[in-house]
N, C-alpha and C positions, 0 to 999 in steps of 0.2 A: 758229770759223774763225781760222786764223793769218793775221794781216794784216801783220805785220812781224817781222823777226828782227834782233837786235842781238847780235853776239858776235865770235868770232875766226875768220878765214878759215883753216880747217885744211888743206884740200886743194881742188884744182880740176882739171877736164879740159876738153876742147873745148867742151862745152855744159852743164857742171854745176859746182857748188861744194858743199863741205861747210862749213857754218857751225856752230861749236861754241858753243852757248848753255848756260852753266852745266853743262858736262859732257855735254850731249846734242848729238850731231852730226846736223844736219838736212841731208839731200841736197836741193839746190835746183837745178832746171834753169834755165838763164839764156841770154840772148842774148849774142853776142860782145861787144857794147858794155857790158853789165852786168858781165861777167867782167873786162873791161879796167878798169872803174871800181873794182872791188873791191880791186885791188892785188895784193900778194904774200902768200904763206903767213905766218901770224902777225900780219897786220894786223887792226885792228879793222874790222869790216864791219857795215853796216846795209843790209838789203834789204827792200823792200816785197814782199809775197807774194800769190799767188793759188793756192788749192787746187783742182786739177782732179781730179774723181772720175768714173771710168767703171766699167763692169761688172767689169772685171778689173784695174783699176789705180787707184792714188791717187798723184798727184805734186804736189810743191810747185814752183811757178814763181816765180823771184825777179827783181826789177827794181831798178835803181839809183835810179829816181825814181817818184813816184806817177803822173806823166804817162805814163811807159812802161807802167805797169800798166793805166792807163785805156785806152790804145790796144790793149793786148793783149786786154782784154775786148771792145772794139769789134770787133777783127779776128776773134776766135773766134766772134762772133755771126753772122758771114757764113757762109752755107752753103759747105762745102768747105774751110773754113779751120780746121784743128785747131791744137793748141798748138805742134806742130813747125813748121808753116808760118808761124804768127804770130811765133814767135821768129826764124825765118829772115828775115822782113820787118824785124823790129826790129833784127836784126844788120846788115842792108844799109842801112837808112835811119834817120836820127834821127827823133824824134817830130815835129820841125818840118818836116823834108822830107816825111814821111808826110802831115802836115796840109796842106801846100801841094799835094802830089800829088792828094789827095782833093778839096780845095776847087777845084783847077784842072782836074780831070778828066784828070790825067796818068797814064794806066794804064802807060805805058812805064816810068816811074820805079819803080812798084811791081813791075813784072815783072823788075826787076834782081835781086830776091831769089831765092835758090836754091829750086827747086821751085814757082815761081809762073809759070804760063804766061800768055799774053796774055788768054785768056778769063777766067781767075780774077782777074787783075789788073783787068780791066774791071768785073767784078762787084763787087770790093772798092771800087773808086773810085765806082761808081754808088750802091752801098748806103750808103757812108759820107760821100758828098758833103755832105748836109745836116747830118750830125752833126759833121763836121770843125770847123766854125766854133764849135761849142758847147764844145769842149774847150779848156782853157788851153794855150798853147804851152809847150814845155819851160821850166821855171823858169829854168834856167841861161842860156838864150838870151835871154830877156827882160832878163836882168841883164847879159848880156855887153856891152851897149852902155853900161853905166855907166862914166862917165869915170874914169880912174885918179885916185886920191886922193879920190874921192867917198866918202860914208859907206857906200854900198851896196858898192862895191868893197872898201873897207877891212874891212867886216863879213865878206865872203866870205873874204878873206885871213886874218882873225882865226880863223875857224872851221877853216880849213885848217891853220893853225899849231897848233891844238888837236888835230889828228889826224883831222878829218873829211875824207872824200874830196871832190873838187871838185863832183861832181853833188849830193851830200848837202848840202854847204855852200851851194851855189847855190839849191837847192830850199828850204832852211830860211830863207835870207835873203829869197827871193822871198815866202814866206809872211809873214815879218815885215814886209816892205814893204807887202804887201796889208793887213795888220792895222793898221799904224801910219801909213801914208801915205808918200809919196815924200820928204817933207821931214823924216822922222824922223832923230834924231841917232844917231851911231855906237853909243854905249853902250846905248841902247834897242834898236836893231836887233840887236846882239850878244846882249843878254839874252833877247829873244824868240826869236831864231833858235836859240840854244842849247837852249831848251825844246823847240822843234819838232824839232831834229836828234836830241836825246837821248830825247825822249818817246815 
């Protein structure tokens, strides 16, 4: 199974992107948020992926963060939620908003997504309420509270300066903080985060 792609953003449309990996162009279906995070044509892109296989179709779904992919898998496990609806929900809500909506039973928030009626939104919230707390929040939001000038904020900035997109940089630094602890120094954070972002 293809779990991640790292290459050049060759082309994109309203809900898809083509990532060139060593001369092979992978068509990846994405949420609007992921497409925005990928940048512009010619940029280096890293996407986490999920392969969807049905009787007459195979499609690769791409995500800017592992957290978004986790939520996609949870959503598509709910009856009546296919990949198209799951991507519409992830386009309308951040993973943290989705987590709060499920944990708090806020079906109206989920119903903001295109193609999601009140009945389906209620089913999603009810089925995922218990699972919502088990998933980590989006890595970037957990770190967004890092004070400016802190090692965490500086590490994210360092990765962005090296060409990594903000969601990738935030996710990688979040993993590094998880491994090294919150009092880790800047050099150690950057070293580990680079391995996570590039690996």
